[in-house]
Phi, psi and omega in degrees: 000136177289140181293348179274349182273129178265152175252120180252357189285118181297329181289356177274356177269168172293155183303324182295320180286323176300320176292320180297313180299319176299316180298318175301313178300317175303313185284336172288323174302308183300332179273003180089011187254107183243344191263052172230156180203155183288129173256338180196135175242257187290140179225113179302147180311320182299320179290320181295319180300316182302309181296322181300317180294340183287129181091353181244284176264353181229149189286160183117162178293152177290127182247344177213149179252005180214159172264347183248071185268157176284350171299322185287339181262006178061038177234018177220155179216152171252149178226166176218171183255149180240176183309138017263006177279160174294166189299317179234058177306111184299320183295311182294317178293329175291324172302312177296322180295325180290322177296314183299321178306317183291335182268004180078018177263131179287126178250134183293342176287353175267352180292133181296318180246151177056054181301135185222082189299325182289346191266135175227144183205163173225164170269168182287357176261002182297146179222159186287137183290160182293137179100349187244150171202164174278118192270357182172202181272114184263121174270112184258102185299149173240017169207166192283352182272346180255164180245157178288138179226148171234111179259113183251125177261143170282105190281134169283168175297330179291320176296322184288342178266355181283149172276107185295343180265009185297145175298141179298119182208084185291347179075012179221117179298328180292318179292320184295315180295326179295315183294324174299316181297320179298316178289326179295320178292325176292327175296308181299324175292345183083020190270324180228162178278157187290344178302323175303309183299318178300318176300323178292317186291328177270016177055046176243017184255125174277164181297315181301313184297318179299319178299311180300321177299318178300314177300320184293316180299308178299326179292324181283323172297322182296329178296325177285325191227054178070171179279059174216160178291146174302156176300316175303316177297317177299318179306309175295327176289323178299319183291322183292315178300323177296314182294324179298322181292314186295328182273359178084008178289319176248144176279337184244141175276110186265356188298326182281354184253003191299329186279350180252358186279150173279161175301323178300314180296318177298321181291328179294315175295321176299315176301318186287328174296315181295317182294330184266350186256317187291000000 
């Protein structure tokens, strides 16, 4: 991997940091802040060293003050703002920082020296504060075209009894093969790391993680080809929604409407499918 390449994939962070980041974005959404997105998560040490040298032994402005960042230990993430705010709008980032402070998340804007407003991090001992919980599927954007979303389902008694961390086991070899082919193609395109595909092949992939990867893949593809799901992605989604209807997971057959749906509507249906299937 090139030292100039940034990783925005939330799943590259440790689980504790993933949860903290999702909680932060959820609470931002509830506070009316939807125009923020992740610009970097995990940062290999080689890239951290490269950034540290900028402004010191290499031309350019100084962008980091340390070689020992929590990015390298998968416990930090950076964000930016999207329209109508400026990319690093101080007022908006301060609002996000105030929310992070309540959640026990360290905000770089609170540092007395080397202030870093886009930066957020946690220790590996971080736990969710009392009175807070993830209230649904939190969509954490990784580009400026998307908005923060919180998709909340009305849970049935059966839903509440399900283990949300259960391993992905669709009970259909065709669906499993389709998912593996989809991930393999994303690896080939350089959209995700091959470690995700290996975990899927070794039966170490949870339904929630697979759903998160699907959103990440489509977000990155949309950055390349406008803010829509790819034709291939929509075709696979139509097949998925058709099977969900035939299996009684959905009461309505949504497969014929896939080309007229917004990304938000598709994401809502995907969240409903994962919640009912895993």
